LOGU-138204 format. One record per residue: x, y, z of N, C-alpha, C in turn; residue number from 1. Coordinates in pm, whole numbers, plus 50000, padded with zeros to 5 digits. Example, Ala and Ser with C-alpha at 12.3 -4.5 7.8 and 13.67 -1.06 7.14 Angstrom:
<rec><n_u>51319</n_u><n_v>49431</n_v><n_w>50780</n_w><ca_u>51230</ca_u><ca_v>49550</ca_v><ca_w>50780</ca_w><c_u>51320</c_u><c_v>49670</c_v><c_w>50780</c_w><seq>1</seq></rec>
<rec><n_u>51285</n_u><n_v>49775</n_v><n_w>50708</n_w><ca_u>51367</ca_u><ca_v>49894</ca_v><ca_w>50714</ca_w><c_u>51290</c_u><c_v>50003</c_v><c_w>50787</c_w><seq>2</seq></rec>
***
This chain:
<rec><n_u>52820</n_u><n_v>97514</n_v><n_w>00949</n_w><ca_u>52850</ca_u><ca_v>97558</ca_v><ca_w>01011</ca_w><c_u>52999</c_u><c_v>97424</c_v><c_w>01035</c_w><seq>1</seq></rec>
<rec><n_u>53077</n_u><n_v>97461</n_v><n_w>01080</n_w><ca_u>53179</ca_u><ca_v>97326</ca_v><ca_w>01124</ca_w><c_u>53178</c_u><c_v>97213</c_v><c_w>01291</c_w><seq>2</seq></rec>
<rec><n_u>53203</n_u><n_v>97131</n_v><n_w>01221</n_w><ca_u>53194</ca_u><ca_v>97000</ca_v><ca_w>01334</ca_w><c_u>53245</c_u><c_v>97090</c_v><c_w>01433</c_w><seq>3</seq></rec>
<rec><n_u>53343</n_u><n_v>97177</n_v><n_w>01506</n_w><ca_u>53393</ca_u><ca_v>97211</ca_v><ca_w>01535</ca_w><c_u>53304</c_u><c_v>97227</c_v><c_w>01640</c_w><seq>4</seq></rec>
<rec><n_u>53211</n_u><n_v>97335</n_v><n_w>01617</n_w><ca_u>53097</ca_u><ca_v>97433</ca_v><ca_w>01691</ca_w><c_u>53015</c_u><c_v>97332</c_v><c_w>01663</c_w><seq>5</seq></rec>
<rec><n_u>52965</n_u><n_v>97270</n_v><n_w>01589</n_w><ca_u>52820</ca_u><ca_v>97145</ca_v><ca_w>01617</ca_w><c_u>52905</c_u><c_v>97095</c_v><c_w>01716</c_w><seq>6</seq></rec>
<rec><n_u>53062</n_u><n_v>97040</n_v><n_w>01807</n_w><ca_u>53070</ca_u><ca_v>96940</ca_v><ca_w>01890</ca_w><c_u>53057</c_u><c_v>97067</c_v><c_w>01979</c_w><seq>7</seq></rec>
<rec><n_u>53117</n_u><n_v>97178</n_v><n_w>01967</n_w><ca_u>53079</ca_u><ca_v>97293</ca_v><ca_w>02178</ca_w><c_u>52922</c_u><c_v>97274</c_v><c_w>02155</c_w><seq>8</seq></rec>
<rec><n_u>52845</n_u><n_v>97265</n_v><n_w>02092</n_w><ca_u>52678</ca_u><ca_v>97274</ca_v><ca_w>02145</ca_w><c_u>52677</c_u><c_v>97098</c_v><c_w>02180</c_w><seq>9</seq></rec>
<rec><n_u>52715</n_u><n_v>97034</n_v><n_w>02171</n_w><ca_u>52686</ca_u><ca_v>96901</ca_v><ca_w>02201</ca_w><c_u>52734</c_u><c_v>96976</c_v><c_w>02345</c_w><seq>10</seq></rec>
<rec><n_u>52863</n_u><n_v>97007</n_v><n_w>02385</n_w><ca_u>52929</ca_u><ca_v>96997</ca_v><ca_w>02476</ca_w><c_u>52851</c_u><c_v>97110</c_v><c_w>02610</c_w><seq>11</seq></rec>
<rec><n_u>52835</n_u><n_v>97189</n_v><n_w>02563</n_w><ca_u>52664</ca_u><ca_v>97336</ca_v><ca_w>02567</ca_w><c_u>52556</c_u><c_v>97279</c_v><c_w>02643</c_w><seq>12</seq></rec>
<rec><n_u>52505</n_u><n_v>97127</n_v><n_w>02571</n_w><ca_u>52442</ca_u><ca_v>97076</ca_v><ca_w>02613</ca_w><c_u>52381</c_u><c_v>97032</c_v><c_w>02699</c_w><seq>13</seq></rec>
<rec><n_u>52509</n_u><n_v>96965</n_v><n_w>02703</n_w><ca_u>52567</ca_u><ca_v>96845</ca_v><ca_w>02866</ca_w><c_u>52567</c_u><c_v>96938</c_v><c_w>02985</c_w><seq>14</seq></rec>
<rec><n_u>52626</n_u><n_v>97072</n_v><n_w>02954</n_w><ca_u>52644</ca_u><ca_v>97136</ca_v><ca_w>03054</ca_w><c_u>52458</c_u><c_v>97185</c_v><c_w>03123</c_w><seq>15</seq></rec>
<rec><n_u>52393</n_u><n_v>97231</n_v><n_w>03025</n_w><ca_u>52239</ca_u><ca_v>97237</ca_v><ca_w>03036</ca_w><c_u>52189</c_u><c_v>97107</c_v><c_w>03136</c_w><seq>16</seq></rec>
<rec><n_u>52287</n_u><n_v>97005</n_v><n_w>03092</n_w><ca_u>52189</ca_u><ca_v>96879</ca_v><ca_w>03093</ca_w><c_u>52201</c_u><c_v>96847</c_v><c_w>03298</c_w><seq>17</seq></rec>
<rec><n_u>52316</n_u><n_v>96926</n_v><n_w>03270</n_w><ca_u>52370</ca_u><ca_v>96903</ca_v><ca_w>03467</ca_w><c_u>52290</c_u><c_v>97036</c_v><c_w>03557</c_w><seq>18</seq></rec>
<rec><n_u>52262</n_u><n_v>97115</n_v><n_w>03473</n_w><ca_u>52157</ca_u><ca_v>97219</ca_v><ca_w>03586</ca_w><c_u>52053</c_u><c_v>97137</c_v><c_w>03551</c_w><seq>19</seq></rec>
<rec><n_u>51974</n_u><n_v>97125</n_v><n_w>03455</n_w><ca_u>51851</ca_u><ca_v>96961</ca_v><ca_w>03486</ca_w><c_u>51808</c_u><c_v>96928</c_v><c_w>03562</c_w><seq>20</seq></rec>
<rec><n_u>51951</n_u><n_v>96801</n_v><n_w>03583</n_w><ca_u>51899</ca_u><ca_v>96691</ca_v><ca_w>03650</ca_w><c_u>51915</c_u><c_v>96730</c_v><c_w>03795</c_w><seq>21</seq></rec>
<rec><n_u>52027</n_u><n_v>96871</n_v><n_w>03825</n_w><ca_u>52044</ca_u><ca_v>96890</ca_v><ca_w>04005</ca_w><c_u>51900</c_u><c_v>96960</c_v><c_w>03990</c_w><seq>22</seq></rec>
<rec><n_u>51810</n_u><n_v>97044</n_v><n_w>03867</n_w><ca_u>51732</ca_u><ca_v>97134</ca_v><ca_w>03982</ca_w><c_u>51575</c_u><c_v>97035</c_v><c_w>03971</c_w><seq>23</seq></rec>
<rec><n_u>51565</n_u><n_v>96865</n_v><n_w>03831</n_w><ca_u>51538</ca_u><ca_v>96811</ca_v><ca_w>03936</ca_w><c_u>51506</c_u><c_v>96769</c_v><c_w>04034</c_w><seq>24</seq></rec>
<rec><n_u>51590</n_u><n_v>96807</n_v><n_w>04125</n_w><ca_u>51660</ca_u><ca_v>96698</ca_v><ca_w>04261</ca_w><c_u>51590</c_u><c_v>96757</c_v><c_w>04337</c_w><seq>25</seq></rec>
<rec><n_u>51680</n_u><n_v>96858</n_v><n_w>04279</n_w><ca_u>51672</ca_u><ca_v>97052</ca_v><ca_w>04430</ca_w><c_u>51611</c_u><c_v>97135</c_v><c_w>04446</c_w><seq>26</seq></rec>
<rec><n_u>51453</n_u><n_v>97119</n_v><n_w>04356</n_w><ca_u>51387</ca_u><ca_v>97190</ca_v><ca_w>04293</ca_w><c_u>51269</c_u><c_v>97208</c_v><c_w>04375</c_w><seq>27</seq></rec>
<rec><n_u>51271</n_u><n_v>97401</n_v><n_w>04439</n_w><ca_u>51207</ca_u><ca_v>97367</ca_v><ca_w>04555</ca_w><c_u>51103</c_u><c_v>97481</c_v><c_w>04575</c_w><seq>28</seq></rec>
<rec><n_u>51154</n_u><n_v>97561</n_v><n_w>04487</n_w><ca_u>51076</ca_u><ca_v>97715</ca_v><ca_w>04455</ca_w><c_u>51062</c_u><c_v>97716</c_v><c_w>04349</c_w><seq>29</seq></rec>
<rec><n_u>50977</n_u><n_v>97836</n_v><n_w>04278</n_w><ca_u>50868</ca_u><ca_v>97816</ca_v><ca_w>04152</ca_w><c_u>51012</c_u><c_v>97948</c_v><c_w>04077</c_w><seq>30</seq></rec>
<rec><n_u>51079</n_u><n_v>97968</n_v><n_w>04090</n_w><ca_u>51253</ca_u><ca_v>98044</ca_v><ca_w>04067</ca_w><c_u>51325</c_u><c_v>97935</c_v><c_w>04010</c_w><seq>31</seq></rec>
<rec><n_u>51357</n_u><n_v>97782</n_v><n_w>04065</n_w><ca_u>51446</ca_u><ca_v>97723</ca_v><ca_w>04064</ca_w><c_u>51360</c_u><c_v>97564</c_v><c_w>03970</c_w><seq>32</seq></rec>
<rec><n_u>51237</n_u><n_v>97603</n_v><n_w>03946</n_w><ca_u>51188</ca_u><ca_v>97498</ca_v><ca_w>03848</ca_w><c_u>51178</c_u><c_v>97582</c_v><c_w>03717</c_w><seq>33</seq></rec>
<rec><n_u>51205</n_u><n_v>97762</n_v><n_w>03703</n_w><ca_u>51165</ca_u><ca_v>97811</ca_v><ca_w>03550</ca_w><c_u>51304</c_u><c_v>97763</c_v><c_w>03566</c_w><seq>34</seq></rec>
<rec><n_u>51370</n_u><n_v>97849</n_v><n_w>03577</n_w><ca_u>51516</ca_u><ca_v>97779</ca_v><ca_w>03598</ca_w><c_u>51592</c_u><c_v>97636</c_v><c_w>03546</c_w><seq>35</seq></rec>
<rec><n_u>51519</n_u><n_v>97518</n_v><n_w>03605</n_w><ca_u>51475</ca_u><ca_v>97420</ca_v><ca_w>03533</ca_w><c_u>51436</c_u><c_v>97387</c_v><c_w>03414</c_w><seq>36</seq></rec>
<rec><n_u>51317</n_u><n_v>97408</n_v><n_w>03406</n_w><ca_u>51240</ca_u><ca_v>97432</ca_v><ca_w>03266</ca_w><c_u>51293</c_u><c_v>97494</c_v><c_w>03176</c_w><seq>37</seq></rec>
<rec><n_u>51361</n_u><n_v>97664</n_v><n_w>03176</n_w><ca_u>51480</ca_u><ca_v>97654</ca_v><ca_w>03040</ca_w><c_u>51565</c_u><c_v>97629</c_v><c_w>03042</c_w><seq>38</seq></rec>
<rec><n_u>51634</n_u><n_v>97528</n_v><n_w>03128</n_w><ca_u>51703</ca_u><ca_v>97431</ca_v><ca_w>03116</ca_w><c_u>51726</c_u><c_v>97328</c_v><c_w>03012</c_w><seq>39</seq></rec>
<rec><n_u>51603</n_u><n_v>97275</n_v><n_w>03080</n_w><ca_u>51473</ca_u><ca_v>97088</ca_v><ca_w>03001</ca_w><c_u>51564</c_u><c_v>97195</c_v><c_w>02794</c_w><seq>40</seq></rec>
<rec><n_u>51479</n_u><n_v>97254</n_v><n_w>02794</n_w><ca_u>51449</ca_u><ca_v>97316</ca_v><ca_w>02684</ca_w><c_u>51625</c_u><c_v>97401</c_v><c_w>02591</c_w><seq>41</seq></rec>
<rec><n_u>51674</n_u><n_v>97478</n_v><n_w>02637</n_w><ca_u>51853</ca_u><ca_v>97520</ca_v><ca_w>02608</ca_w><c_u>51909</c_u><c_v>97390</c_v><c_w>02618</c_w><seq>42</seq></rec>
<rec><n_u>51891</n_u><n_v>97286</n_v><n_w>02690</n_w><ca_u>51930</ca_u><ca_v>97210</ca_v><ca_w>02619</ca_w><c_u>51907</c_u><c_v>97122</c_v><c_w>02498</c_w><seq>43</seq></rec>
<rec><n_u>51779</n_u><n_v>97055</n_v><n_w>02535</n_w><ca_u>51717</ca_u><ca_v>96959</ca_v><ca_w>02407</ca_w><c_u>51785</c_u><c_v>97054</c_v><c_w>02254</c_w><seq>44</seq></rec>
<rec><n_u>51738</n_u><n_v>97189</n_v><n_w>02255</n_w><ca_u>51715</ca_u><ca_v>97274</ca_v><ca_w>02173</ca_w><c_u>51869</c_u><c_v>97293</c_v><c_w>02090</c_w><seq>45</seq></rec>
<rec><n_u>52004</n_u><n_v>97308</n_v><n_w>02208</n_w><ca_u>52085</ca_u><ca_v>97277</ca_v><ca_w>02161</ca_w><c_u>52092</c_u><c_v>97125</c_v><c_w>02069</c_w><seq>46</seq></rec>
<rec><n_u>52121</n_u><n_v>97043</n_v><n_w>02158</n_w><ca_u>52137</ca_u><ca_v>96897</ca_v><ca_w>02132</ca_w><c_u>52046</c_u><c_v>96885</c_v><c_w>01993</c_w><seq>47</seq></rec>
<rec><n_u>51973</n_u><n_v>96966</n_v><n_w>01948</n_w><ca_u>51908</ca_u><ca_v>96880</ca_v><ca_w>01816</ca_w><c_u>51971</c_u><c_v>96993</c_v><c_w>01658</c_w><seq>48</seq></rec>
<rec><n_u>52008</n_u><n_v>97091</n_v><n_w>01768</n_w><ca_u>52154</ca_u><ca_v>97175</ca_v><ca_w>01683</ca_w><c_u>52230</c_u><c_v>97106</c_v><c_w>01605</c_w><seq>49</seq></rec>
<rec><n_u>52276</n_u><n_v>97045</n_v><n_w>01715</n_w><ca_u>52419</ca_u><ca_v>96994</ca_v><ca_w>01681</ca_w><c_u>52363</c_u><c_v>96840</c_v><c_w>01645</c_w><seq>50</seq></rec>
<rec><n_u>52253</n_u><n_v>96778</n_v><n_w>01650</n_w><ca_u>52206</ca_u><ca_v>96662</ca_v><ca_w>01557</ca_w><c_u>52260</c_u><c_v>96690</c_v><c_w>01413</c_w><seq>51</seq></rec>
<rec><n_u>52196</n_u><n_v>96750</n_v><n_w>01363</n_w><ca_u>52161</ca_u><ca_v>96797</ca_v><ca_w>01227</ca_w><c_u>52296</c_u><c_v>96827</c_v><c_w>01201</c_w><seq>52</seq></rec>
<rec><n_u>52427</n_u><n_v>96871</n_v><n_w>01179</n_w><ca_u>52516</ca_u><ca_v>96879</ca_v><ca_w>01130</ca_w><c_u>52609</c_u><c_v>96672</c_v><c_w>01168</c_w><seq>53</seq></rec>
<rec><n_u>52542</n_u><n_v>96659</n_v><n_w>01240</n_w><ca_u>52654</ca_u><ca_v>96548</ca_v><ca_w>01344</ca_w><c_u>52590</c_u><c_v>96374</c_v><c_w>01378</c_w><seq>54</seq></rec>
<rec><n_u>52656</n_u><n_v>96260</n_v><n_w>01360</n_w><ca_u>52531</ca_u><ca_v>96097</ca_v><ca_w>01424</ca_w><c_u>52474</c_u><c_v>96151</c_v><c_w>01503</c_w><seq>55</seq></rec>
<rec><n_u>52279</n_u><n_v>96125</n_v><n_w>01483</n_w><ca_u>52264</ca_u><ca_v>96148</ca_v><ca_w>01611</ca_w><c_u>52327</c_u><c_v>96057</c_v><c_w>01751</c_w><seq>56</seq></rec>
<rec><n_u>52322</n_u><n_v>95961</n_v><n_w>01689</n_w><ca_u>52384</ca_u><ca_v>95827</ca_v><ca_w>01827</ca_w><c_u>52488</c_u><c_v>95910</c_v><c_w>01854</c_w><seq>57</seq></rec>
<rec><n_u>52533</n_u><n_v>95913</n_v><n_w>01791</n_w><ca_u>52715</ca_u><ca_v>95974</ca_v><ca_w>01907</ca_w><c_u>52678</c_u><c_v>96069</c_v><c_w>01964</c_w><seq>58</seq></rec>
<rec><n_u>52603</n_u><n_v>96194</n_v><n_w>01946</n_w><ca_u>52522</ca_u><ca_v>96281</ca_v><ca_w>01976</ca_w><c_u>52526</c_u><c_v>96302</c_v><c_w>02113</c_w><seq>59</seq></rec>
<rec><n_u>52411</n_u><n_v>96153</n_v><n_w>02108</n_w><ca_u>52359</ca_u><ca_v>96146</ca_v><ca_w>02180</ca_w><c_u>52464</c_u><c_v>96106</c_v><c_w>02334</c_w><seq>60</seq></rec>
<rec><n_u>52557</n_u><n_v>96002</n_v><n_w>02268</n_w><ca_u>52610</ca_u><ca_v>95937</ca_v><ca_w>02386</ca_w><c_u>52698</c_u><c_v>96007</c_v><c_w>02424</c_w><seq>61</seq></rec>
<rec><n_u>52740</n_u><n_v>96099</n_v><n_w>02346</n_w><ca_u>52842</ca_u><ca_v>96196</ca_v><ca_w>02419</ca_w><c_u>52766</c_u><c_v>96304</c_v><c_w>02539</c_w><seq>62</seq></rec>
<rec><n_u>52653</n_u><n_v>96311</n_v><n_w>02464</n_w><ca_u>52568</ca_u><ca_v>96409</ca_v><ca_w>02514</ca_w><c_u>52522</c_u><c_v>96352</c_v><c_w>02738</c_w><seq>63</seq></rec>
<rec><n_u>52508</n_u><n_v>96255</n_v><n_w>02733</n_w><ca_u>52411</ca_u><ca_v>96143</ca_v><ca_w>02784</ca_w><c_u>52573</c_u><c_v>96140</c_v><c_w>02876</c_w><seq>64</seq></rec>
<rec><n_u>52694</n_u><n_v>96122</n_v><n_w>02826</n_w><ca_u>52819</ca_u><ca_v>96100</ca_v><ca_w>02859</ca_w><c_u>52902</c_u><c_v>96200</c_v><c_w>02998</c_w><seq>65</seq></rec>
<rec><n_u>52896</n_u><n_v>96269</n_v><n_w>02902</n_w><ca_u>52955</ca_u><ca_v>96423</ca_v><ca_w>02984</ca_w><c_u>52808</c_u><c_v>96448</c_v><c_w>03074</c_w><seq>66</seq></rec>
<rec><n_u>52711</n_u><n_v>96426</n_v><n_w>03049</n_w><ca_u>52564</ca_u><ca_v>96494</ca_v><ca_w>03141</ca_w><c_u>52591</c_u><c_v>96404</c_v><c_w>03290</c_w><seq>67</seq></rec>
<rec><n_u>52682</n_u><n_v>96283</n_v><n_w>03211</n_w><ca_u>52649</ca_u><ca_v>96198</ca_v><ca_w>03397</ca_w><c_u>52775</c_u><c_v>96195</c_v><c_w>03434</c_w><seq>68</seq></rec>
<rec><n_u>52865</n_u><n_v>96222</n_v><n_w>03398</n_w><ca_u>52999</ca_u><ca_v>96274</ca_v><ca_w>03478</ca_w><c_u>53023</c_u><c_v>96433</c_v><c_w>03557</c_w><seq>69</seq></rec>
<rec><n_u>52960</n_u><n_v>96554</n_v><n_w>03520</n_w><ca_u>52891</ca_u><ca_v>96695</ca_v><ca_w>03518</ca_w><c_u>52815</c_u><c_v>96649</c_v><c_w>03615</c_w><seq>70</seq></rec>
<rec><n_u>52731</n_u><n_v>96558</n_v><n_w>03658</n_w><ca_u>52674</ca_u><ca_v>96559</ca_v><ca_w>03725</ca_w><c_u>52688</c_u><c_v>96438</c_v><c_w>03835</c_w><seq>71</seq></rec>
<rec><n_u>52770</n_u><n_v>96399</n_v><n_w>03834</n_w><ca_u>52864</ca_u><ca_v>96331</ca_v><ca_w>03908</ca_w><c_u>52912</c_u><c_v>96423</c_v><c_w>04035</c_w><seq>72</seq></rec>
<rec><n_u>53016</n_u><n_v>96547</n_v><n_w>03940</n_w><ca_u>53105</ca_u><ca_v>96584</ca_v><ca_w>03964</ca_w><c_u>53029</c_u><c_v>96749</c_v><c_w>04060</c_w><seq>73</seq></rec>
<rec><n_u>52950</n_u><n_v>96746</n_v><n_w>04000</n_w><ca_u>52902</ca_u><ca_v>96835</ca_v><ca_w>04108</ca_w><c_u>52777</c_u><c_v>96783</c_v><c_w>04206</c_w><seq>74</seq></rec>
<rec><n_u>52783</n_u><n_v>96653</n_v><n_w>04201</n_w><ca_u>52767</ca_u><ca_v>96669</ca_v><ca_w>04340</ca_w><c_u>52815</c_u><c_v>96611</c_v><c_w>04502</c_w><seq>75</seq></rec>
<rec><n_u>52992</n_u><n_v>96628</n_v><n_w>04401</n_w><ca_u>53007</ca_u><ca_v>96619</ca_v><ca_w>04488</ca_w><c_u>53093</c_u><c_v>96785</c_v><c_w>04553</c_w><seq>76</seq></rec>
<rec><n_u>53116</n_u><n_v>96825</n_v><n_w>04450</n_w><ca_u>53137</ca_u><ca_v>96991</ca_v><ca_w>04479</ca_w><c_u>53073</c_u><c_v>97090</c_v><c_w>04551</c_w><seq>77</seq></rec>
<rec><n_u>52875</n_u><n_v>97023</n_v><n_w>04489</n_w><ca_u>52786</ca_u><ca_v>97156</ca_v><ca_w>04511</ca_w><c_u>52703</c_u><c_v>97115</c_v><c_w>04650</c_w><seq>78</seq></rec>
<rec><n_u>52691</n_u><n_v>96969</n_v><n_w>04641</n_w><ca_u>52637</ca_u><ca_v>96863</ca_v><ca_w>04776</ca_w><c_u>52684</c_u><c_v>96825</c_v><c_w>04870</c_w><seq>79</seq></rec>
<rec><n_u>52822</n_u><n_v>96838</n_v><n_w>04856</n_w><ca_u>52914</ca_u><ca_v>96790</ca_v><ca_w>04953</ca_w><c_u>52857</c_u><c_v>96612</c_v><c_w>04931</c_w><seq>80</seq></rec>
<rec><n_u>52850</n_u><n_v>96545</n_v><n_w>04879</n_w><ca_u>52810</ca_u><ca_v>96345</ca_v><ca_w>04861</ca_w><c_u>52981</c_u><c_v>96326</c_v><c_w>04901</c_w><seq>81</seq></rec>
<rec><n_u>52960</n_u><n_v>96239</n_v><n_w>04974</n_w><ca_u>53108</ca_u><ca_v>96195</ca_v><ca_w>04955</ca_w><c_u>53190</c_u><c_v>96107</c_v><c_w>04786</c_w><seq>82</seq></rec>
<rec><n_u>53266</n_u><n_v>96134</n_v><n_w>04824</n_w><ca_u>53354</ca_u><ca_v>96016</ca_v><ca_w>04692</ca_w><c_u>53372</c_u><c_v>95909</c_v><c_w>04673</c_w><seq>83</seq></rec>
<rec><n_u>53313</n_u><n_v>95836</n_v><n_w>04560</n_w><ca_u>53322</ca_u><ca_v>95719</ca_v><ca_w>04579</ca_w><c_u>53429</c_u><c_v>95707</c_v><c_w>04460</c_w><seq>84</seq></rec>
<rec><n_u>53497</n_u><n_v>95607</n_v><n_w>04513</n_w><ca_u>53643</ca_u><ca_v>95569</ca_v><ca_w>04341</ca_w><c_u>53555</c_u><c_v>95439</c_v><c_w>04242</c_w><seq>85</seq></rec>
<rec><n_u>53481</n_u><n_v>95426</n_v><n_w>04336</n_w><ca_u>53471</ca_u><ca_v>95258</ca_v><ca_w>04231</ca_w><c_u>53412</c_u><c_v>95368</c_v><c_w>04116</c_w><seq>86</seq></rec>
<rec><n_u>53298</n_u><n_v>95484</n_v><n_w>04141</n_w><ca_u>53198</ca_u><ca_v>95565</ca_v><ca_w>04072</ca_w><c_u>53251</c_u><c_v>95609</c_v><c_w>03974</c_w><seq>87</seq></rec>
<rec><n_u>53394</n_u><n_v>95752</n_v><n_w>04051</n_w><ca_u>53484</ca_u><ca_v>95768</ca_v><ca_w>03976</ca_w><c_u>53591</c_u><c_v>95659</c_v><c_w>03834</c_w><seq>88</seq></rec>
<rec><n_u>53608</n_u><n_v>95569</n_v><n_w>03882</n_w><ca_u>53628</ca_u><ca_v>95486</ca_v><ca_w>03763</ca_w><c_u>53477</c_u><c_v>95404</c_v><c_w>03681</c_w><seq>89</seq></rec>
<rec><n_u>53436</n_u><n_v>95425</n_v><n_w>03720</n_w><ca_u>53283</ca_u><ca_v>95358</ca_v><ca_w>03594</ca_w><c_u>53313</c_u><c_v>95522</c_v><c_w>03564</c_w><seq>90</seq></rec>
<rec><n_u>53250</n_u><n_v>95610</n_v><n_w>03580</n_w><ca_u>53295</ca_u><ca_v>95770</ca_v><ca_w>03484</ca_w><c_u>53330</c_u><c_v>95790</c_v><c_w>03470</c_w><seq>91</seq></rec>
<rec><n_u>53471</n_u><n_v>95716</n_v><n_w>03465</n_w><ca_u>53575</ca_u><ca_v>95765</ca_v><ca_w>03355</ca_w><c_u>53555</c_u><c_v>95691</c_v><c_w>03285</c_w><seq>92</seq></rec>
<rec><n_u>53543</n_u><n_v>95518</n_v><n_w>03311</n_w><ca_u>53605</ca_u><ca_v>95450</ca_v><ca_w>03137</ca_w><c_u>53425</c_u><c_v>95528</c_v><c_w>03067</c_w><seq>93</seq></rec>
<rec><n_u>53323</n_u><n_v>95525</n_v><n_w>03101</n_w><ca_u>53218</ca_u><ca_v>95606</ca_v><ca_w>03044</ca_w><c_u>53311</c_u><c_v>95742</c_v><c_w>02968</c_w><seq>94</seq></rec>
<rec><n_u>53402</n_u><n_v>95800</n_v><n_w>03015</n_w><ca_u>53436</ca_u><ca_v>95965</ca_v><ca_w>02965</ca_w><c_u>53493</c_u><c_v>95869</c_v><c_w>02827</c_w><seq>95</seq></rec>
<rec><n_u>53566</n_u><n_v>95777</n_v><n_w>02863</n_w><ca_u>53708</ca_u><ca_v>95682</ca_v><ca_w>02779</ca_w><c_u>53633</c_u><c_v>95660</c_v><c_w>02648</c_w><seq>96</seq></rec>
<rec><n_u>53430</n_u><n_v>95619</n_v><n_w>02628</n_w><ca_u>53413</ca_u><ca_v>95573</ca_v><ca_w>02520</ca_w><c_u>53326</c_u><c_v>95659</c_v><c_w>02464</c_w><seq>97</seq></rec>
<rec><n_u>53304</n_u><n_v>95780</n_v><n_w>02553</n_w><ca_u>53265</ca_u><ca_v>95853</ca_v><ca_w>02459</ca_w><c_u>53331</c_u><c_v>95955</c_v><c_w>02436</c_w><seq>98</seq></rec>
<rec><n_u>53468</n_u><n_v>96010</n_v><n_w>02492</n_w><ca_u>53579</ca_u><ca_v>96038</ca_v><ca_w>02340</ca_w><c_u>53639</c_u><c_v>95937</c_v><c_w>02217</c_w><seq>99</seq></rec>
<rec><n_u>53602</n_u><n_v>95803</n_v><n_w>02255</n_w><ca_u>53603</ca_u><ca_v>95728</ca_v><ca_w>02145</ca_w><c_u>53557</c_u><c_v>95736</c_v><c_w>02059</c_w><seq>100</seq></rec>
<rec><n_u>53408</n_u><n_v>95746</n_v><n_w>02096</n_w><ca_u>53327</ca_u><ca_v>95726</ca_v><ca_w>01986</ca_w><c_u>53334</c_u><c_v>95892</c_v><c_w>01890</c_w><seq>101</seq></rec>
<rec><n_u>53335</n_u><n_v>96011</n_v><n_w>01999</n_w><ca_u>53376</ca_u><ca_v>96140</ca_v><ca_w>01892</ca_w><c_u>53477</c_u><c_v>96123</c_v><c_w>01803</c_w><seq>102</seq></rec>
<rec><n_u>53622</n_u><n_v>96066</n_v><n_w>01828</n_w><ca_u>53710</ca_u><ca_v>96063</ca_v><ca_w>01758</ca_w><c_u>53722</c_u><c_v>95922</c_v><c_w>01677</c_w><seq>103</seq></rec>
<rec><n_u>53653</n_u><n_v>95849</n_v><n_w>01657</n_w><ca_u>53667</ca_u><ca_v>95768</ca_v><ca_w>01549</ca_w><c_u>53461</c_u><c_v>95787</c_v><c_w>01455</c_w><seq>104</seq></rec>
<rec><n_u>53446</n_u><n_v>95934</n_v><n_w>01513</n_w><ca_u>53341</ca_u><ca_v>95970</ca_v><ca_w>01411</ca_w><c_u>53376</c_u><c_v>96061</c_v><c_w>01335</c_w><seq>105</seq></rec>
<rec><n_u>53457</n_u><n_v>96152</n_v><n_w>01413</n_w><ca_u>53459</ca_u><ca_v>96289</ca_v><ca_w>01319</ca_w><c_u>53477</c_u><c_v>96298</c_v><c_w>01191</c_w><seq>106</seq></rec>
<rec><n_u>53529</n_u><n_v>96181</n_v><n_w>01117</n_w><ca_u>53546</ca_u><ca_v>96183</ca_v><ca_w>00952</ca_w><c_u>53373</c_u><c_v>96116</c_v><c_w>00933</c_w><seq>107</seq></rec>
<rec><n_u>53298</n_u><n_v>96102</n_v><n_w>00947</n_w><ca_u>53177</ca_u><ca_v>96001</ca_v><ca_w>00967</ca_w><c_u>53039</c_u><c_v>96096</c_v><c_w>00990</c_w><seq>108</seq></rec>
<rec><n_u>53117</n_u><n_v>96253</n_v><n_w>00925</n_w><ca_u>53007</ca_u><ca_v>96326</ca_v><ca_w>01009</ca_w><c_u>52920</c_u><c_v>96391</c_v><c_w>00928</c_w><seq>109</seq></rec>
<rec><n_u>52756</n_u><n_v>96427</n_v><n_w>00917</n_w><ca_u>52678</ca_u><ca_v>96416</ca_v><ca_w>00804</ca_w><c_u>52717</c_u><c_v>96600</c_v><c_w>00737</c_w><seq>110</seq></rec>
<rec><n_u>52714</n_u><n_v>96628</n_v><n_w>00606</n_w><ca_u>52772</ca_u><ca_v>96717</ca_v><ca_w>00575</ca_w><c_u>52602</c_u><c_v>96862</c_v><c_w>00536</c_w><seq>111</seq></rec>
***
């Protein structure tokens, strides 16, 4: 498996992280809890799979950063939370760090 596929897995895991974080906050029916649990399982399975080929610390940092940004956007788009410019600026700083981590570890990945 090449590194691009591994990084795609990290992005996929982060997507499912957003789903389960939203589920933990908003689930109230059996089906919603079932989706939340399935999203947790998928998220961590895919994350662990990516961590086998990439540096684990970087993978986890990227996963958490993307999950944080995705959750921030989902709250605004799906749940009509008020837009906060300071929060946006902080999320952008976080994403800048995540992109920087990814860039400096591209050649230092595990074989």
